[in-house]
N, C-alpha and C positions, 0 to 999 in steps of 0.2 A: 504494500500500500504506500503510495507516494504521499508525502506530507511536506508542505512548506509552512513554516510557522514564523510569523513576524512578531517582533517585540520591540519595545523602546519608544513607542508613541506616547503622547501626552500633551500637556498644555505648556506653552512657552510664550514669553513676551516677544514682541517684534524686535528683531535684532539678535535674538537669542540663538542657541544652538541645541541640536538634538542628534543622537545617533540611533538609527534603526538597524535592527539585525534580522536576518532571516536564516533559519536553520532548516536544512533539507534532509530528508531521509527517503529511502525506498527507490532511489535511482542512482545511476552512476554519475555522481555530481560533476566530475571534471569533463564529462562529455557535453554538458549543457552550457549554452550562453545564458547569462542571468541578467535580469532587469528589475528596475523599480518603476512602477506606474503609480499614478495618483488619480483619485476621482473626487473632485469638489462637489458640494451639494448642487444638484440640478444640472451637472455637466457630465460629459463623457469621460471615460477613463483614458488618460494620456500617458505616454511614455515620459519618464523623467530622466533616467540614466540606464545605460547598459554596459556590460562588461563581457569580454570574450572568455572562452574556456581557460586560457592560460593567463588571463588578466593583462594580456599585452595590448588590448585595444579597449578603450572606453569611449563612450559617447554620451553627450548631455543635451537636453533641450536648452535652447539659447537662454531662457529666463533663469536658469540655475547655474550656468557656467561661472566658475570662479568662486562659487559659494558652496556647492555640493560636491562631495567626492564619493564615488562608488568604489568598493574594493571587495575582494573575495579571499577566502582561506580554504583552499581545496583539501587541506588536511582536516579541517573541522566541518566541511560541508556547509559552509556559511558564506553569506554575503552581508555587506554593510552599506549603509548610506549615512555618511557624515554630512550633516546639514548645518550651515552657519549663516548668519545674517538672514534669519528667517523673516519672511514678510507675511502680512495678513492673507495674501492670496495663496500662500502655501498651506492654508487650512484645507485638509482633505483626508480621505482614507488612503493610506499608502499600501500598495500591494507588491508582493514579491512574485516574480515570474521566471519560470525555467523553460527554455526552448531548445530542442534538439532537432535539427533538420534531417528528417528521414529521407527526403528526396528534394528535388527542386520544387515539388508541388505541395508536399505535406510536411508538417512538423509535429513533433510530440511536445505538447504545451501543458504546463501545470501552473496553477495559481495558489497563492496563499489566501487566508481568510481576511487579511487586511489589518492594519493598525491605524488608529485615529491620531492625527496630528492637528492640534488647534493652536493657532497663532493669534493671540489676543492680549490686549493690555487690560 
């Protein structure tokens, strides 16, 4: 059974920092590209950051570049999202995502249950 479990969410003031963690079990972790997504109230789920299997490549949505850092520890089957300079628009449920390309047409994809981040004074 594949499980992705996020933790580390909470309430923080604007300008503050928070680190999210996602622990993965039930799959060969170092085969999977990993990502963080977020979904704000009333909006679609959007990609925030992604990291390749060997951590050699990372990508960020423009709005978080320079403030967020994604990392992974393949020995611990975990990824992290270090968030600094949080803004009110960062309030959302943050989801961990695992993706393995089975072919050019299909991928094996798993989601965590999400963790709430609230940025408010």
